[in-house]
RORO-216617 format. One record per residue (C-alpha): residue in three letters; x, y, z. Coordinates in steps of 0.1 Angstrom, whole numbers, plus 5000, padded with zeros to 4 digits. Example, Ala and Ser with C-alpha at 12.3 -4.5 7.8 and 13.67 -1.06 7.14 Angstrom:
<sites>
ALA512349555078/SER513749895071/
</sites>
This chain:
<sites>
MET327388473076/TYR328388123064/ASN331688073047/PHE330787803021/ASN333687613006/SER333987602968/THR332387252965/THR329387362984/LYS329087682963/MET329287472931/LYS326587242943/SER324387532952/ILE324987692918/LEU324287362900/LYS320987322919/THR319987682912/SER320887642875/ALA318887312873/PHE315887492888/ILE316187782864/ALA316587542835/MET313587332846/SER311487652851/ALA312487762816/ILE311487432801/MET308087442818/ALA307587792807/THR308587712772/SER306287412772/MET303287622783/THR304187882757/SER304387602732/CYS300787492740/ASP299587852736/GLU301487922704/ASN300787592687/ASN297087612692/GLY294587862681/GLU290987842692/ASN290787482681/PRO293187212693/GLY295987152668/GLU295487482651/LEU298587692647/SER298788052658/ALA299488312631/LYS303088342643/GLU303587962643/GLN302087922609/THR304388192595/LEU307388032610/LYS306287682598/ASP306087832563/ALA309687962568/VAL311087632582/THR309887422553/PRO311987582525/TYR314787632550/VAL315087262555/ASN314387152519/ASN315887432498/THR318687552520/VAL319987282543/ILE319286962523/THR320087122489/THR323387262502/TYR324486932518/LYS323486742487/SER325586962464/MET328486932488/ALA328186552490/ASP327986532452/ALA331186732447/ALA332886532475/ILE332186212457/LYS333786362425/LEU336686482446/MET337186132461/ASN337085962427/ALA339586212411/CYS341986162440/ASN341785782438/GLU342285802400/ALA345286032405/LYS346785782430/ASP346185492406/LYS347885672377/PHE350785802397/ASP353285512391/GLY352785502354/ASP350785772337/LYS352186092352/SER350386322328/GLY347186142336/ALA347886182373/GLN348486552368/GLU345186592350/LYS343386422378/ILE345086642405/THR343986952386/GLU340486812383/ALA340486722420/GLY341387072429/ASN338387202410/TYR336086952429/TRP337787052462/LYS336787422455/GLU333287312446/SER332687102477/ARG334487352498/LYS332087632486/TYR328987432497/TRP330587352530/GLU331187722537/LEU327587792526/SER326487542552/GLU328187692582/ALA325087892593/PHE323687552603/LEU326487382621/PHE323987272647/GLY322486922643/ALA324486652626/ALA327586862620/ALA327886912658/ASP326386592671/TYR328586372650/ASN331686602653/ILE331686642616/ASP332587012617/PRO335986962635/HIS336486632616/ILE336486792582/ASP337387152588/SER340187182614/TRP343087412606/PRO345987472604/LEU347287142591/ASP349586972615/LYS352686952592/VAL354986802618/ALA352686512624/LEU352086482587/GLU355786432580/GLN356086182607/LEU353085992593/LEU354385992557/ASN357685852569/ASN356085582590/GLN355785302564/GLY353785072587/MET351085342591/MET351185422554/ASN350685052545/ALA347685042568/ILE346285362552/GLY346785202518/GLU344784902529/GLY342085072550/GLY341585402531/GLY339085652545/ALA337785422572/TYR341285382586/VAL342285752586/SER338985842602/ALA339485602631/ASN343285662636/LEU344286022626/GLY343686342646/TYR341586622632/GLY344786822623/LEU345486552596/LEU341986522582/GLY339486702561/PHE339486982536/HIS342887142546/ALA344786822545/ILE343586752510/GLU344087122500/TYR347787092510/MET348186802486/LEU346286952457/PHE347587312456/GLN350887482457/LEU351987852461/ASN354488032440/ALA357788152454/SER356188482466/GLY353188312480/ASP350688532461/LYS349488282435/SER348187932438/SER347987652412/ALA347487282410/ARG350287082427/ASP352986952403/VAL352686582404/ASN356486552403/SER356586722437/LEU354586442453/ASN355486082463/LYS353485762465/ASN352785792502/GLN351486142497/MET349086012470/ILE347885732492/TYR347285972521/MET345486222499/ALA343185962485/ALA342285822519/VAL341586152534/ALA339386242504/GLU337485922510/ASP336886012546/LEU335786362537/CYS333386222512/PHE331885982538/GLN331286272562/CYS329686492536/VAL327286222526/ARG326386162562/LEU325486522566/GLU323086502536/ALA321486182548/SER321186312584/TRP318886592572/ALA317186432542/GLY316786072556/MET318485762542/ASP315585682519/ASN315986022502/VAL319686002491/SER320985802462/SER321685432463/GLU325385512459/LYS325285732490/GLN323285472509/THR325985212501/ILE328785452513/LEU327085502546/THR326085142551/ASP329585002542/ASN331185242566/GLU328585202594/LEU327785582592/GLU324085562589/PRO322485862607/THR320685782639/PHE318286082637/ASN316486272610/TYR317286642617/GLY315186772587/GLU312186572598/SER312686692634/MET312587062623/LEU309787022599/ASN307586852625/ALA308387092654/GLY306087052683/GLN305286692675/GLY306486372692/GLY310086292683/SER310986642674/LYS313686822693/TYR311787152689/VAL308887242712/ASN307387462684/TYR308387652652/THR309487952673/ASP311987722689/ALA313187602655/ALA313487962642/GLN315488062673/GLU317987782664/ILE318187912628/LEU318988262640/GLN321488132666/GLY323287932639/CYS323588252619/ILE324888442649/ASP327488172657/ILE329088172623/ALA329088552622/ASP330988552655/GLU333388292643/VAL334288482611/ALA334688812630/GLU336488682660/GLN338388372648/LYS338688332611/MET339588692605/GLY339988832640/ARG342588592653/PRO345188652626/ALA344289022624/ASN344489092661/GLY346588812676/SER350188852686/SER351588502687/GLU352888312657/GLU350088062662/ASP347588342658/LYS349288482627/ASN349388142611/TYR345688072618/ILE344788122582/GLU341987922566/SER342487772531/PRO346087922528/TYR347287682500/SER344487742476/LEU344288112484/ASN340588052491/SER340288242524/ILE338288542511/VAL335888312492/ASP335488112524/PHE334688412546/ALA332188562520/ASP330388232516/ASN329988202553/ILE328088532553/ARG326088412522/SER325188112543/ILE323688352568/LYS321788532540/ASN320388202527/ALA319388092562/TYR317788422571/GLU316288532538/GLY315788202519/SER317988052492/ASN315488092463/ASP313388382452/GLY309988342467/ASP311088112496/LYS309288202528/SER311888282555/VAL312488392591/SER313088732576/ASP309388742566/PHE308188712602/ILE310688962615/ALA309689212588/SER305989162597/VAL306489272632/ASN309589502630/ALA310489602594/GLU313289822607/LYS315089542624/ASP314689312594/LYS316089572571/ALA319089622594/VAL319889252592/LYS319689242554/ASP321689562550/ALA324389432574/ILE324689102555/ALA325089282522/ALA327589522536/ALA329689242552/ILE329889052519/THR330989362500/SER333589452528/ILE335089102529/GLU335489082491/LYS337589402492/ILE340289212511/PRO342989092486/GLU344488742486/PRO346688612500/PHE344788682533/ALA347988592552/LYS349588902538/ASN346589122544/ALA345188992577/THR346289302596/SER345289552570/GLN342689822576/THR340489652549/THR340389342571/LYS339589542602/ASP336789712583/ALA335489372573/ILE335689242609/ALA333589532620/ALA331089472593/VAL330689102602/ALA330289192639/LYS327389422629/VAL325789122612/SER325988942646/ASN324589232664/THR321589292641/LEU320788922642/SER320788922680/GLU318289212678/ALA316189012654/ALA316288712678/ASN314888942705/VAL312089042681/LEU311288682676/ASN311188612713/GLU309088912721/ASN306388892695/
</sites>
């Protein structure tokens, strides 16, 4: 018996993995030919046609529509933050009004972001937009150091969103950095309101406005990455062009044209598998991280791993994540064809199990009271975690149905 060293073992594993991967690709490619073609070349099989019919509204009515709504709200948020900054030195009441307004736009844009988390693949992953705009908790120590560094603050004032994007870490960017500037908790921590303008200083206003600009740029890039540059407004095109953020790939077109040259999907079954995997991924994140980590963790870092703690928006975030799964799996609009339709056609019991689990998880999450930080270890939260885990399990079973039929 040979006693291989670790390097030799690793090389052997890599070679074996590469062979398995190549075999899988070849098998998938052959399956693609069979599934994409009926009796005549170019004719789709019944399964492929059903999934193509599901993919079309998924891209147009779920992904693109959600990203467009998020980008529209992010533009309003950016404008309100900039107006609050401009009014800060003179018109304090006007600045307060704009801060309150910005908080409403934050919640609107935030809602659509959470409704998009079932499709964090594609542009959100490839351009690192997810960690860029949605990392938490906020790095308060680094933030205080930044706000007291006048040289950096002057640079932020000059460079705005482009500067913070290039020079600040994820713990100082995105939704939660802006949230901290726009919202404040009462003394007991159980109610949130618009931040009192008198509790803010000029550097905080400059920082808030710049981060809101960066958030806006990233949200617009998501929409354009799926819809295509020609299909977003001229305002959005200018934002992307001025900041050199034009998407390099059309993700919507790629999914709509599965099996064709230039698409990343070998067929519509492949696209549907990614849709289901996106749903599974966010269900796992909600159960294991967003709720599970503060519920089950023992360290202070775990206990403080609370999403949207300043706006007390945590429960809304979690429930909207499950709604993002519902929209992706069942369709966003009445009458939309969906992956659910195919699963139901071959295994109605599995399809019903997914739908029931989604509905039960939303109901269970919404029973958790805010602030989540004070209820993270409650039995209600543990029940919600179990309900969301069931969503993941039933989706995995649906994915098996997709693969086997």
